[in-house]
Rosetta silent file (secondary structure, phi, psi, omega in degrees, C-alpha in Angstrom):
SEQUENCE: MAGRVGIVAKYPTLVDELKKYPPPEGVKLKYGTAGFREKAAILDSTFFRMGMLGILRSRQLEKTIGLMVTASHNAAPDNGIKMVDPDGGMLDASWEVHAYNLANATAEEVPGVLDAVIEAEGISLEKFGSIFVGKDTRASSEKLSALARDGALLLAGNVLDFGLQTTPQLHHIVRMFNFQKSDWASEEGYYAMLAEAYEMVLAGADPNKAGRGKLVVDGAHGVGALKMPVMAEKLTAFLDIEVRNAVGAGELNHLCGAEHVQKGRVPPAGVAAGVDNDVRLCSLDGDSDRIVYHFFDGAADGEWKLMDGDKIAALIASFLKVCTDK
SCORE:     score description
SCORE:     0.000 S_00000001
   1 L     0.000  -28.439 -178.995  -35.657   -4.742  -11.571 S_00000001
   2 H   -61.329  -40.897  179.302  -35.716   -8.302  -10.255 S_00000001
   3 H   -61.140  -41.259 -178.999  -32.036   -8.108   -9.365 S_00000001
   4 H   -63.563  -43.015  177.886  -32.571   -4.875   -7.446 S_00000001
   5 H   -58.968  -38.242 -178.645  -35.372   -6.401   -5.430 S_00000001
   6 H   -62.273  -48.579 -175.484  -33.036   -9.287   -4.631 S_00000001
   7 H   -71.092  -37.311  178.812  -30.205   -7.224   -3.161 S_00000001
   8 H   -70.854  -35.346  177.103  -32.492   -4.899   -1.228 S_00000001
   9 H   -65.643  -36.443  179.791  -34.460   -7.869    0.071 S_00000001
  10 H   -71.934  -40.076 -178.053  -31.208   -9.455    1.239 S_00000001
  11 L  -129.033   80.127 -170.042  -29.908   -6.235    2.835 S_00000001
  12 L   -65.471  -18.078  179.543  -32.981   -4.058    3.520 S_00000001
  13 L   -91.451    4.964 -172.369  -31.065   -1.175    5.144 S_00000001
  14 H   -56.114  -54.968 -174.449  -28.801   -0.769    2.101 S_00000001
  15 H   -64.847  -42.207  178.890  -30.344    2.318    0.501 S_00000001
  16 H   -60.574  -41.062  179.239  -30.819    4.160    3.799 S_00000001
  17 H   -68.271  -38.817  179.643  -27.181    3.574    4.713 S_00000001
  18 H   -62.911  -34.531 -178.808  -25.979    4.671    1.282 S_00000001
  19 L   -66.046  -18.427  177.413  -27.820    7.972    1.599 S_00000001
  20 L   -70.506  -22.335 -175.115  -25.595    8.854    4.569 S_00000001
  21 L  -131.801   74.426 -179.399  -22.613    9.030    2.207 S_00000001
  22 L   -68.603  150.166  177.937  -23.608   10.626   -1.108 S_00000001
  23 L   -68.082  154.496 -179.418  -20.963   10.734   -3.859 S_00000001
  24 L   -64.720  138.452 -179.232  -19.173   14.072   -4.409 S_00000001
  25 L   -76.048  138.458  174.504  -20.974   16.401   -6.784 S_00000001
  26 L    72.935   14.198 -178.709  -19.335   17.260  -10.077 S_00000001
  27 L  -124.511  130.251  172.654  -16.503   14.741   -9.654 S_00000001
  28 L  -104.519  110.663 -178.692  -15.911   11.596  -11.691 S_00000001
  29 L   -81.209  138.117 -177.904  -13.763    9.227   -9.666 S_00000001
  30 L  -120.456  135.458  176.218  -11.424    6.966  -11.630 S_00000001
  31 L   -97.826  112.113  179.038   -9.944    3.639  -10.583 S_00000001
  32 E  -108.577 -163.729 -178.660   -6.447    3.332  -12.011 S_00000001
  33 L   -63.704  -23.926  177.409   -3.518    1.021  -11.382 S_00000001
  34 L  -101.935   17.439  179.083   -3.087    2.677   -7.974 S_00000001
  35 E    79.552 -154.773  175.234   -6.810    2.544   -7.155 S_00000001
  36 E   -86.636  142.640  177.132   -8.794    5.643   -6.264 S_00000001
  37 E  -151.449  119.871 -176.964   -6.856    8.723   -5.163 S_00000001
  38 E  -156.657 -176.601  170.820   -8.380   12.114   -4.384 S_00000001
  39 E   -61.290  132.359 -174.941   -8.774   14.706   -1.660 S_00000001
  40 H   -58.415  -31.278 -175.033   -9.702   12.753    1.454 S_00000001
  41 H   -63.499  -19.131 -177.181  -12.660   15.048    2.156 S_00000001
  42 H  -109.373   15.435 -171.677  -14.627   13.729   -0.853 S_00000001
  43 L  -107.249    6.452 -178.321  -13.956    9.997   -0.418 S_00000001
  44 H   -56.254  -50.434 -177.469  -16.458    8.905    2.242 S_00000001
  45 H   -64.341  -37.017 -178.433  -18.883    7.359   -0.234 S_00000001
  46 H   -63.231  -46.383 -179.133  -16.081    5.713   -2.198 S_00000001
  47 H   -66.002  -42.403  178.877  -14.655    3.917    0.816 S_00000001
  48 H   -57.735  -42.817 -177.426  -18.071    2.811    2.039 S_00000001
  49 H   -76.254  -33.373  179.588  -18.833    1.313   -1.366 S_00000001
  50 H   -70.280  -25.455  171.057  -15.412   -0.263   -1.893 S_00000001
  51 H   -61.198  -40.819  176.765  -15.938   -2.194    1.323 S_00000001
  52 H   -65.355  -46.402 -177.599  -18.987   -3.702   -0.372 S_00000001
  53 H   -63.445  -37.683  177.554  -17.136   -4.378   -3.607 S_00000001
  54 H   -60.426  -39.032  178.488  -14.314   -6.059   -1.728 S_00000001
  55 H   -68.024  -39.232  177.414  -16.779   -8.484   -0.161 S_00000001
  56 H   -64.148  -42.537  177.223  -18.320   -9.285   -3.546 S_00000001
  57 H   -61.921  -41.301  178.101  -14.854   -9.940   -5.008 S_00000001
  58 H   -61.786  -42.611  179.920  -14.064  -12.156   -2.030 S_00000001
  59 H   -68.189  -34.661  178.241  -17.270  -14.137   -2.507 S_00000001
  60 H   -62.653  -45.707 -174.226  -16.591  -14.562   -6.201 S_00000001
  61 H   -92.436  -12.138 -175.205  -13.112  -16.019   -5.620 S_00000001
  62 L    56.361   41.397  178.045  -13.830  -17.549   -2.207 S_00000001
  63 L  -139.595  167.530  178.116  -10.634  -15.945   -0.971 S_00000001
  64 L   -84.463  140.043  179.872   -9.731  -12.973    1.221 S_00000001
  65 E  -109.707  150.424  176.249   -9.293   -9.542   -0.414 S_00000001
  66 E  -106.552  146.242  172.895   -7.145   -6.664    0.826 S_00000001
  67 E  -127.379  113.495 -179.722   -8.061   -2.964    1.062 S_00000001
  68 E  -103.774  124.223 -178.206   -5.133   -0.601    1.556 S_00000001
  69 E   -96.034  105.109 -178.453   -5.954    2.951    2.652 S_00000001
  70 L  -168.441  154.817  169.200   -3.257    5.245    1.264 S_00000001
  71 L  -118.491   22.052  170.211   -2.485    7.932   -1.283 S_00000001
  72 L    54.891 -116.645 -175.693    1.147    6.820   -1.512 S_00000001
  73 L   -86.634   -1.163 -179.948    3.385    9.757   -2.475 S_00000001
  74 L   -65.448  164.571  179.172    0.547   12.317   -2.581 S_00000001
  75 L   -65.603  162.035 -173.451    0.379   15.189   -0.111 S_00000001
  76 L   -57.135  -34.319 -179.925   -1.124   14.673    3.341 S_00000001
  77 L   -70.077  -14.245  179.752   -4.641   16.051    2.554 S_00000001
  78 E   -85.870  163.329  168.436   -5.153   13.352   -0.105 S_00000001
  79 E  -155.488  176.987 -177.753   -6.076    9.733    0.428 S_00000001
  80 E  -170.128  177.714 -179.482   -7.006    6.709   -1.615 S_00000001
  81 E  -139.141  130.797  176.095   -7.805    3.025   -1.649 S_00000001
  82 E  -114.483  130.365  177.501   -5.996    0.143   -3.329 S_00000001
  83 E   -96.959  138.059 -174.695   -7.704   -3.224   -3.632 S_00000001
  84 E  -115.568  122.752  178.047   -5.527   -6.313   -3.321 S_00000001
  85 L   -75.412  165.804 -173.634   -6.409   -9.600   -5.008 S_00000001
  86 L   -58.188  -26.008  179.511   -5.846  -12.945   -3.210 S_00000001
  87 L   -82.720    3.953 -178.965   -2.451  -13.526   -4.844 S_00000001
  88 L    88.365   -0.324  179.447   -1.175  -10.270   -3.363 S_00000001
  89 L   -91.836 -177.352  179.252   -1.365   -8.455   -6.692 S_00000001
  90 E   -69.804  161.260  176.002   -3.484   -5.542   -7.817 S_00000001
  91 L   -55.324  134.123  178.980   -7.218   -5.885   -8.411 S_00000001
  92 L   -54.271  134.848 -174.365   -7.849   -7.680  -11.686 S_00000001
  93 H   -57.322  -28.153 -179.081   -8.312   -5.096  -14.434 S_00000001
  94 H   -66.535  -18.497  179.654  -11.683   -6.560  -15.394 S_00000001
  95 H   -92.769   -6.757 -178.967  -13.061   -5.373  -12.044 S_00000001
  96 H   -63.364  -34.271  178.445  -11.939   -1.766  -12.442 S_00000001
  97 H   -66.355  -35.275  176.444  -15.133   -0.946  -14.351 S_00000001
  98 H   -63.900  -43.147  178.992  -17.179   -2.269  -11.427 S_00000001
  99 H   -62.124  -43.633  179.837  -15.240   -0.012   -9.054 S_00000001
 100 H   -61.791  -49.692 -177.975  -15.753    2.974  -11.367 S_00000001
 101 H   -62.387  -41.100 -177.494  -19.490    2.364  -11.774 S_00000001
 102 H   -69.414  -42.049 -178.214  -20.038    1.827   -8.078 S_00000001
 103 H   -65.754  -30.860 -173.162  -18.054    4.886   -6.968 S_00000001
 104 H  -101.951    1.895  178.829  -19.896    7.218   -9.357 S_00000001
 105 L   -78.284  153.106  170.529  -23.471    5.950   -8.934 S_00000001
 106 L   -72.485  165.455  179.733  -26.084    7.851   -6.975 S_00000001
 107 L   -57.843  -38.271 -179.052  -27.289    6.237   -3.759 S_00000001
 108 L   -70.440  -26.706 -178.404  -30.464    5.119   -5.544 S_00000001
 109 L   -84.018  -19.331 -173.116  -28.451    3.563   -8.382 S_00000001
 110 H   -58.736  -44.634  178.701  -26.061    1.569   -6.197 S_00000001
 111 H   -56.394  -40.987  177.816  -28.329   -1.477   -5.658 S_00000001
 112 H   -64.762  -37.878  177.771  -28.700   -1.859   -9.418 S_00000001
 113 H   -65.354  -43.936  178.673  -24.926   -1.546   -9.884 S_00000001
 114 H   -62.526  -42.205  177.848  -24.317   -4.174   -7.215 S_00000001
 115 H   -61.215  -38.767  179.524  -26.868   -6.478   -8.824 S_00000001
 116 H   -65.155  -38.973  176.832  -25.140   -6.044  -12.174 S_00000001
 117 H   -64.252  -45.996 -178.919  -21.796   -7.034  -10.627 S_00000001
 118 H   -60.123  -42.861 -179.688  -23.348  -10.054   -8.941 S_00000001
 119 H   -70.001  -45.325 -176.901  -24.961  -11.194  -12.181 S_00000001
 120 H   -65.020  -34.046 -174.571  -21.947  -10.538  -14.400 S_00000001
 121 H  -102.072    1.604  177.163  -19.522  -12.310  -12.079 S_00000001
 122 L    62.454   47.240 -173.931  -21.788  -15.161  -10.981 S_00000001
 123 L   -94.108  134.962  173.147  -21.536  -14.305   -7.277 S_00000001
 124 L   -98.513  123.191  179.751  -23.460  -16.117   -4.573 S_00000001
 125 L   -74.376   -5.722  178.580  -24.366  -13.901   -1.627 S_00000001
 126 L   -85.260  -13.293 -178.555  -24.563  -16.990    0.542 S_00000001
 127 L   -80.036  156.975  179.008  -20.818  -17.553    0.397 S_00000001
 128 L   -71.313  138.879  177.252  -18.403  -16.284    3.019 S_00000001
 129 L  -132.879  138.531 -178.419  -16.647  -13.012    2.211 S_00000001
 130 E  -146.925  149.875  176.306  -13.739  -11.377    4.014 S_00000001
 131 E  -133.775  148.578  169.841  -11.336   -8.464    3.665 S_00000001
 132 E  -106.012  136.229 -177.737   -8.104   -7.433    5.365 S_00000001
 133 E  -118.193  135.553  172.044   -7.620   -3.702    5.867 S_00000001
 134 E  -131.292  159.175 -177.791   -4.382   -1.753    6.262 S_00000001
 135 E  -147.790  155.490  175.723   -3.781    1.986    6.424 S_00000001
 136 L   -91.711 -168.486 -170.371   -1.035    4.582    6.292 S_00000001
 137 L   -89.930    4.782 -179.124   -0.416    7.422    8.752 S_00000001
 138 L   -60.530  147.356 -179.015   -2.626   10.121    7.184 S_00000001
 139 L   -59.157  -30.555 -176.913   -5.029   11.837    9.563 S_00000001
 140 L   -84.073  -10.188 -171.064   -7.955   10.747    7.373 S_00000001
 141 H   -67.044  -34.532 -179.106   -6.989    7.069    7.173 S_00000001
 142 H   -63.845  -49.223 -179.385   -8.667    5.985   10.408 S_00000001
 143 H   -63.603  -45.212 -176.375  -12.066    7.383    9.436 S_00000001
 144 H   -67.845  -37.883  177.496  -11.909    6.145    5.840 S_00000001
 145 H   -66.076  -34.081  176.903  -10.827    2.640    6.798 S_00000001
 146 H   -66.186  -35.800  177.163  -13.755    2.513    9.232 S_00000001
 147 H   -66.766  -40.257  176.353  -16.119    3.433    6.384 S_00000001
 148 H   -61.980  -41.611  176.940  -14.732    0.613    4.236 S_00000001
 149 H   -60.368  -45.339 -178.333  -15.267   -1.741    7.158 S_00000001
 150 H   -63.585  -38.030  177.001  -18.857   -0.553    7.600 S_00000001
 151 H   -63.721  -40.530  178.272  -19.592   -1.100    3.912 S_00000001
 152 H   -66.121  -42.458 -179.640  -18.255   -4.638    4.100 S_00000001
 153 H   -66.088  -31.614  179.117  -20.225   -5.384    7.261 S_00000001
 154 H   -60.927  -32.046  176.341  -23.411   -4.076    5.644 S_00000001
 155 L   -95.927   24.220  175.059  -23.145   -6.941    3.154 S_00000001
 156 L    61.570   32.956  175.968  -22.513   -9.386    6.002 S_00000001
 157 L   -88.557  171.970  177.398  -18.805   -9.657    5.273 S_00000001
 158 E  -109.057  137.879 -176.654  -15.991  -10.297    7.714 S_00000001
 159 E  -129.471  132.454  172.854  -13.316   -7.621    8.292 S_00000001
 160 E  -122.245  117.315 -176.723   -9.918   -7.859    9.961 S_00000001
 161 E   -95.669  117.367 -179.354   -8.177   -4.514   10.470 S_00000001
 162 E   -91.361    4.728  176.224   -4.379   -4.771   10.613 S_00000001
 163 E    68.118 -146.216 -178.317   -4.007   -1.102   11.494 S_00000001
 164 E   -68.473  119.223  179.486   -0.949    0.805   10.343 S_00000001
 165 L  -143.036  150.722  166.279    0.805   -1.169    7.597 S_00000001
 166 L   -74.437  159.351  177.047    2.944   -0.407    4.605 S_00000001
 167 H   -59.056  -46.267  177.821    1.348   -1.327    1.299 S_00000001
 168 H   -59.693  -33.531  178.690    3.824   -4.201    0.731 S_00000001
 169 H   -64.611  -44.714  179.603    3.024   -5.568    4.180 S_00000001
 170 H   -65.409  -42.492  177.066   -0.708   -5.747    3.488 S_00000001
 171 H   -57.516  -42.831  179.773   -0.107   -7.323    0.066 S_00000001
 172 H   -62.306  -48.061 -177.304    2.159   -9.882    1.751 S_00000001
 173 H   -61.778  -43.409  178.712   -0.341  -10.727    4.503 S_00000001
 174 H   -60.780  -48.135 -178.181   -3.181  -11.205    1.987 S_00000001
 175 H   -61.670  -49.777 -175.998   -1.038  -13.428   -0.249 S_00000001
 176 H   -66.556  -36.217  177.849    0.357  -15.591    2.530 S_00000001
 177 H   -64.081  -46.199 -178.424   -3.041  -16.038    4.175 S_00000001
 178 H   -69.426  -26.797  176.875   -4.661  -17.155    0.939 S_00000001
 179 L   -89.551    5.323  177.273   -1.744  -19.485    0.184 S_00000001
 180 L    58.701   38.046  174.210   -2.102  -20.897    3.714 S_00000001
 181 L   -96.529   76.370 -169.362    1.413  -19.918    4.705 S_00000001
 182 L   -63.069  -29.976 -179.168    0.419  -19.354    8.314 S_00000001
 183 L   -67.468  -25.277 -176.334    3.969  -18.736    9.583 S_00000001
 184 L  -111.227   -2.374 -174.879    4.335  -15.727    7.278 S_00000001
 185 L   -84.596   58.239 -178.820    0.737  -14.432    7.119 S_00000001
 186 L  -165.632  170.259  175.476    1.328  -11.559    9.525 S_00000001
 187 H   -62.092  -43.625  178.386    3.402   -8.435    9.990 S_00000001
 188 H   -61.888  -37.447  177.770    5.923  -10.434   11.985 S_00000001
 189 H   -64.203  -33.236  176.721    5.982  -13.002    9.186 S_00000001
 190 H   -62.335  -48.506  178.779    6.811  -10.240    6.725 S_00000001
 191 H   -62.035  -43.217 -177.591    9.870   -9.221    8.717 S_00000001
 192 H   -62.752  -42.543 -179.501   10.937  -12.831    9.180 S_00000001
 193 H   -62.850  -46.915 -178.522   10.672  -13.627    5.462 S_00000001
 194 H   -67.516  -38.973  178.836   12.709  -10.595    4.396 S_00000001
 195 H   -64.081  -41.806  177.743   15.331  -11.119    7.102 S_00000001
 196 H   -62.746  -42.404  179.751   15.748  -14.746    6.058 S_00000001
 197 H   -65.933  -39.759 -179.504   16.058  -13.728    2.408 S_00000001
 198 H   -66.007  -39.626  177.620   18.612  -11.013    3.228 S_00000001
 199 H   -62.338  -38.575  177.782   20.713  -13.458    5.199 S_00000001
 200 H   -65.977  -38.988  178.418   20.696  -15.804    2.211 S_00000001
 201 H   -61.631  -37.383 -176.874   21.779  -12.978   -0.103 S_00000001
 202 L   -85.125   -1.576 -179.896   24.728  -12.243    2.183 S_00000001
 203 L   -56.331  125.047  179.950   25.805  -15.882    2.438 S_00000001
 204 L    88.930   -8.153  178.646   29.513  -15.981    1.642 S_00000001
 205 L   -82.797  169.522  178.224   29.907  -12.204    1.873 S_00000001
 206 L   -58.434  120.213 -177.307   32.228  -10.412    4.288 S_00000001
 207 L   -72.103   -8.641 -178.646   30.640  -10.939    7.737 S_00000001
 208 L   -80.102   97.876 -176.543   32.026   -7.574    8.936 S_00000001
 209 H   -66.365  -25.812  179.107   28.990   -5.315    8.663 S_00000001
 210 H   -61.858  -32.301  179.074   31.051   -2.268    9.581 S_00000001
 211 H   -68.456  -22.625  178.934   32.874   -2.659    6.292 S_00000001
 212 H   -85.371  -17.079 -179.727   29.600   -2.307    4.412 S_00000001
 213 L    77.483  167.106 -178.274   28.736    0.934    6.172 S_00000001
 214 L   -84.493  165.309  174.091   25.351    2.081    7.405 S_00000001
 215 E  -117.330  125.162  176.068   22.190    2.714    5.414 S_00000001
 216 E   -99.325  126.056 -177.155   20.244    5.921    6.026 S_00000001
 217 E  -110.445  120.715  171.626   16.527    5.623    5.219 S_00000001
 218 E   -82.452  107.803 -175.437   14.385    8.668    4.444 S_00000001
 219 L   -84.477    1.892  176.068   11.007    7.518    5.805 S_00000001
 220 L    59.298   20.736 -177.477    9.057   10.419    4.206 S_00000001
 221 L    58.726   27.601 -174.792    7.368   11.006    7.607 S_00000001
 222 L  -118.084 -169.628 -173.723    5.175    8.022    6.677 S_00000001
 223 H   -63.267  -29.045  176.930    4.306    4.518    7.781 S_00000001
 224 H   -62.200  -32.819  177.420    7.599    3.143    6.446 S_00000001
 225 H   -67.006  -27.698  175.850    9.416    5.280    9.023 S_00000001
 226 H   -75.729  -38.274 -172.623    7.398    3.488   11.719 S_00000001
 227 H   -87.832  -27.310 -176.218    8.060   -0.004   10.400 S_00000001
 228 H   -60.131  -39.982  177.582   11.696    0.286    9.323 S_00000001
 229 H   -59.096  -32.368  177.436   13.121    0.241   12.881 S_00000001
 230 H   -67.700  -43.276  176.783   11.408   -3.111   13.438 S_00000001
 231 H   -63.523  -40.341 -179.480   12.962   -4.443   10.233 S_00000001
 232 H   -60.817  -36.886  178.702   16.310   -2.970   11.248 S_00000001
 233 H   -63.075  -35.233  179.111   16.197   -4.899   14.512 S_00000001
 234 H   -71.211  -22.667 -175.449   15.831   -8.145   12.560 S_00000001
 235 L  -106.147   11.896 -171.282   18.882   -7.240   10.468 S_00000001
 236 L   -58.974  -26.836  179.580   21.098   -5.956   13.252 S_00000001
 237 L   -76.514  -15.304 -172.667   23.676   -8.714   12.720 S_00000001
 238 L  -117.847  -23.771 -170.277   24.061   -7.777    9.051 S_00000001
 239 L  -156.527  137.635  172.624   23.337   -4.073    8.589 S_00000001
 240 L   -95.377  123.567 -177.479   23.188   -0.807   10.501 S_00000001
 241 E  -120.979  132.393  175.404   20.110    1.218    9.537 S_00000001
 242 E  -119.585  126.083 -178.416   19.339    4.790   10.566 S_00000001
 243 E  -100.214  130.372  174.211   15.853    6.192    9.912 S_00000001
 244 E  -122.239  167.632 -175.782   15.331    9.897    9.273 S_00000001
 245 L    58.116   58.467 -177.763   12.189   11.931    8.515 S_00000001
 246 L   -75.667  166.702  175.544   10.185   10.061   11.121 S_00000001
 247 L   -63.603  132.109  179.866    6.436   10.312   11.685 S_00000001
 248 L    91.367  -13.103 -179.352    5.626   13.528   13.528 S_00000001
 249 L   -90.205   -3.594 -179.365    8.919   15.200   12.604 S_00000001
 250 L   178.739  178.413 -178.439    7.425   16.826    9.507 S_00000001
 251 L   -82.409  138.336 -178.188    4.583   16.710    7.015 S_00000001
 252 L   -49.817  125.775  175.322    4.051   13.504    5.057 S_00000001
 253 L    64.722    6.032 -177.310    6.010   13.494    1.765 S_00000001
 254 L   -84.198  115.746  179.747    6.886   17.200    2.125 S_00000001
 255 L    60.790   23.729  179.206   10.392   17.874    0.764 S_00000001
 256 L  -158.980  176.284  178.591   11.224   14.210    1.206 S_00000001
 257 L    92.698  163.838 -172.639   10.288   10.743    0.016 S_00000001
 258 H   -60.754  -41.284 -178.333   10.881    8.782   -3.185 S_00000001
 259 H   -65.817  -45.279  179.390    8.659   10.931   -5.434 S_00000001
 260 H   -60.634  -43.489 -177.495   10.230   14.195   -4.313 S_00000001
 261 H   -69.948  -47.169 -174.464   13.736   12.829   -4.789 S_00000001
 262 H   -72.369  -44.897 -177.737   13.176   11.063   -8.110 S_00000001
 263 H   -77.262  -38.336 -177.534   11.028   13.674   -9.840 S_00000001
 264 H   -83.872  -15.317 -176.944   12.736   16.731   -8.418 S_00000001
 265 L    54.935   46.700  178.890   16.267   15.329   -8.767 S_00000001
 266 L  -139.809  151.551  176.421   17.119   16.751   -5.349 S_00000001
 267 L   -70.477  154.541  179.567   18.134   15.185   -2.028 S_00000001
 268 L   -78.305  161.908  169.172   15.455   14.988    0.668 S_00000001
 269 L   -58.472  147.961  177.330   15.330   17.052    3.804 S_00000001
 270 L    99.696   -8.372  174.421   17.230   15.375    6.604 S_00000001
 271 L  -128.106  157.096 -176.049   20.433   14.575    4.700 S_00000001
 272 L  -155.050  145.932  174.348   23.305   16.873    3.828 S_00000001
 273 L   -60.934  149.111 -177.577   26.583   16.997    1.942 S_00000001
 274 L    89.890  -64.966  179.391   29.608   16.719    4.185 S_00000001
 275 L   -65.180  -38.913 -172.951   27.761   14.971    7.014 S_00000001
 276 L  -112.947   20.947  177.500   26.531   12.183    4.735 S_00000001
 277 E   -60.771  136.837  177.947   29.300   11.914    2.156 S_00000001
 278 L    61.186   23.121  174.562   29.879    8.327    1.005 S_00000001
 279 L  -105.471  135.745  177.064   26.895    7.104    3.029 S_00000001
 280 E   -70.915  127.001 -179.547   24.275    4.940    1.356 S_00000001
 281 E  -122.216  146.463  171.679   20.962    6.809    1.356 S_00000001
 282 E  -145.206  156.771 -179.626   17.511    5.722    0.241 S_00000001
 283 E  -126.560  129.905  172.645   14.049    7.257    0.199 S_00000001
 284 E   -93.549  166.288  169.697   10.694    5.531    0.651 S_00000001
 285 L   -99.559 -174.315 -170.503    7.353    7.015   -0.358 S_00000001
 286 L   -60.437  -28.656  178.627    4.373    7.592    1.928 S_00000001
 287 L  -113.944    8.318  171.901    3.199    3.956    1.960 S_00000001
 288 L    66.023   32.518  174.707    6.646    2.425    1.470 S_00000001
 289 L  -108.972    7.649  173.612    6.004    0.661   -1.835 S_00000001
 290 L  -133.787  148.751  178.930    8.600    2.700   -3.761 S_00000001
 291 E  -147.448  140.147  169.598   12.287    3.224   -3.103 S_00000001
 292 E  -131.222  149.323  177.420   15.138    5.129   -4.712 S_00000001
 293 E  -106.364  154.243  178.903   18.797    5.194   -3.675 S_00000001
 294 E  -161.159  169.125 -179.378   21.112    8.179   -3.690 S_00000001
 295 E  -163.924  158.892  168.214   24.390    9.404   -2.183 S_00000001
 296 E  -100.205  127.023 -178.429   26.807   12.294   -1.779 S_00000001
 297 L   -72.119  171.085 -172.682   30.192   11.373   -3.212 S_00000001
 298 L   -81.216    1.202  178.449   33.358   11.692   -1.171 S_00000001
 299 L   -66.353  165.002 -175.727   34.663   14.767   -2.937 S_00000001
 300 L   -58.498  -36.586 -178.095   34.959   17.986   -0.967 S_00000001
 301 L   -83.752   -8.990  177.649   31.772   19.426   -2.449 S_00000001
 302 L    57.001   53.887 -178.898   29.828   16.191   -1.814 S_00000001
 303 L   -58.898  133.036 -178.219   28.066   16.106   -5.183 S_00000001
 304 E   -86.958  136.693 -178.813   24.655   14.418   -4.856 S_00000001
 305 E  -134.158  138.788 -177.493   23.844   11.527   -7.198 S_00000001
 306 E  -102.054  135.566  172.600   20.595    9.631   -7.716 S_00000001
 307 E  -111.557   89.736 -178.775   20.287    5.889   -8.297 S_00000001
 308 L   -83.645 -172.575 -174.134   16.810    5.558   -9.770 S_00000001
 309 H   -58.516  -41.140 -179.453   15.122    2.366  -10.959 S_00000001
 310 H   -63.850  -42.553 -179.064   16.935    2.195  -14.301 S_00000001
 311 H   -69.614  -38.683  178.137   20.332    2.577  -12.675 S_00000001
 312 H   -63.034  -43.507  178.585   19.514    0.047   -9.955 S_00000001
 313 H   -60.601  -40.255  179.119   18.388   -2.466  -12.612 S_00000001
 314 H   -65.640  -39.000  177.827   21.655   -1.923  -14.501 S_00000001
 315 H   -64.850  -42.627  179.173   23.666   -2.491  -11.316 S_00000001
 316 H   -63.259  -42.952  179.955   21.796   -5.700  -10.556 S_00000001
 317 H   -62.663  -42.142  179.822   22.328   -6.948  -14.107 S_00000001
 318 H   -67.696  -36.348  177.063   26.058   -6.207  -13.964 S_00000001
 319 H   -63.831  -45.291 -179.651   26.293   -7.916  -10.567 S_00000001
 320 H   -63.812  -35.616  178.810   24.537  -11.038  -11.846 S_00000001
 321 H   -64.137  -42.396  177.530   26.844  -11.102  -14.847 S_00000001
 322 H   -61.035  -41.765 -179.560   29.888  -11.068  -12.576 S_00000001
 323 H   -63.479  -42.610 -177.321   28.374  -13.917  -10.554 S_00000001
 324 H   -75.469  -22.554  179.571   27.673  -16.057  -13.611 S_00000001
 325 H   -78.024  -17.334 -177.539   31.096  -15.386  -15.107 S_00000001
 326 L   -73.800    0.000    0.000   32.862  -16.844  -12.088 S_00000001
């Protein structure tokens, strides 16, 4: 009980604020490798509480934590939250139980759960805590990200909202900020780093980009479709990129995107045999952290073929072997 008195004494409005966002009845929320993911309508309490947990994690490590608002390849009515550790990786597995306990506690139980986290992890509430927030294009993402922010602010944390970001972009920004790589700790820095790396990969290759052909990107009507044109502009000297399935042109992940293509073994909407024969095609998922390649061959019927992760890995291995054999 002493711990509970401590947290409530430190933040006296805690319980009253928690009662505004009760957990969903009859649902046990689970934190997996992709964080929480459920129907957006039942996630208000989860986001509010994960803002708090993010600040506690930040205070424990004395580093900035990321909170990404997305349900990745799920349908548009879903949403979720992924927590990003200071190195840009996923939340340490040892903290998943804290996330689970906090998400499923009643409002009255939350102070005790928070106290247990503070005690178990040796956290000082006097230390500075901060989170970076990014979100995808789902209609629910704005509201849910605001709830995460409010939860963090309730525990006197600092929040910087980067708005619409792909999941890799937020992971990158968190990592570079914590590693004090100020030139790259931004969305612009993300583009610059990848463009520089791509130019290095192409060093010594045929400078005629027309000979390499264009790349068509299925943006899954998601945030990747918004960001890819910016990346394409950085690569204009090396590669022609065409984005299809843009935001607003269809429903997020519906009949398109990496999950639809890979699991269904079918091409996405927006590409077609004949028109796209012998064109390199790829599909992103809703938050742009997955990609698969595919193509229609040059035969008259334009047979569609998928290059999933296993095939891509085999191609990379064979390429590296050729390089080392020279």
